[in-house]
C-alpha positions in Angstrom: 0.0 0.0 0.0 2.8 2.4 0.9 4.6 1.5 -2.3 1.5 2.4 -4.3 1.2 5.8 -2.5 4.9 6.5 -3.0 4.5 5.7 -6.7 1.6 8.0 -7.0 3.5 10.8 -5.2 6.5 10.2 -7.5 4.2 10.4 -10.6 2.5 13.5 -9.3 5.9 15.1 -8.6 7.1 14.1 -12.1 4.0 15.7 -13.6 4.6 18.9 -11.7 8.3 18.8 -12.6 7.5 18.3 -16.3 5.0 21.2 -16.2 7.7 23.4 -14.7 10.3 22.3 -17.2 7.9 22.9 -20.1 7.1 26.4 -18.7 10.8 27.2 -18.4 11.4 26.0 -22.0 8.5 28.1 -23.3 9.7 31.2 -21.5 13.2 30.6 -22.7 11.9 30.3 -26.3 9.9 33.5 -25.9 13.0 35.3 -24.7 15.1 34.0 -27.7 12.3 35.0 -30.1 12.0 38.5 -28.6 15.8 38.9 -28.8 15.8 38.0 -32.5 12.9 40.4 -33.2 14.6 43.2 -31.3 17.9 42.5 -33.3 16.1 42.6 -36.6 14.2 45.7 -35.6 17.5 47.4 -34.6 19.1 46.4 -37.9 16.2 47.9 -39.8 16.3 51.1 -37.9 20.1 51.3 -38.3 19.7 50.9 -42.1 17.0 53.6 -42.2 19.2 55.9 -40.1 22.1 55.4 -42.5 19.9 56.1 -45.5 18.5 59.2 -43.9 22.0 60.5 -43.1 23.1 59.9 -46.7 20.1 61.7 -48.0 20.7 64.7 -45.6 24.3 64.8 -46.8 23.2 64.8 -50.4 20.6 67.6 -49.8 23.3 69.7 -48.0 25.7 69.2 -51.0 22.9 70.2 -53.4 22.0 73.3 -51.4 25.7 74.3 -51.4 25.9 73.7 -55.1 22.7 75.8 -55.6 24.1 78.6 -53.6 27.4 78.5 -55.6 25.4 78.5 -58.8 23.3 81.4 -57.6 26.5 83.3 -57.0 27.9 82.4 -60.4 24.7 83.4 -62.2 24.7 86.8 -60.3 28.1 87.6 -61.7 28.4 89.7 -64.8 31.1 87.5 -66.3 32.3 83.9 -66.0 32.8 80.7 -67.9 30.1 79.6 -70.2 30.3 75.9 -69.0 29.7 77.0 -65.4 26.8 79.2 -66.5 25.2 76.3 -68.5 25.7 73.8 -65.6 24.2 76.2 -63.1 21.3 77.1 -65.4 20.4 73.4 -65.7 20.8 72.8 -62.0 18.6 75.6 -61.0 16.0 74.5 -63.5 16.1 71.1 -61.9 15.5 72.7 -58.5 12.6 74.7 -59.7 10.8 71.6 -61.0 
């Protein structure tokens, strides 16, 4: 009789232990998945940030070029090639 009770207690403890182990595995899996999601999100944000910085740099360069061209066009004399380049650039900006 006592052996039967001990067997039942062991089986009950095993069931509780298995439940705890499954819960730990599930939580561990959730943490791993969340870590991967965060890593991919961070990579995506980093790429967008780099593209934004590149775009800002290009806009700054274009604005400097526009200012330089405005100065060239305001002059009474200069090289014809500079004048044509600046004329086309400003036409592009005005579109």
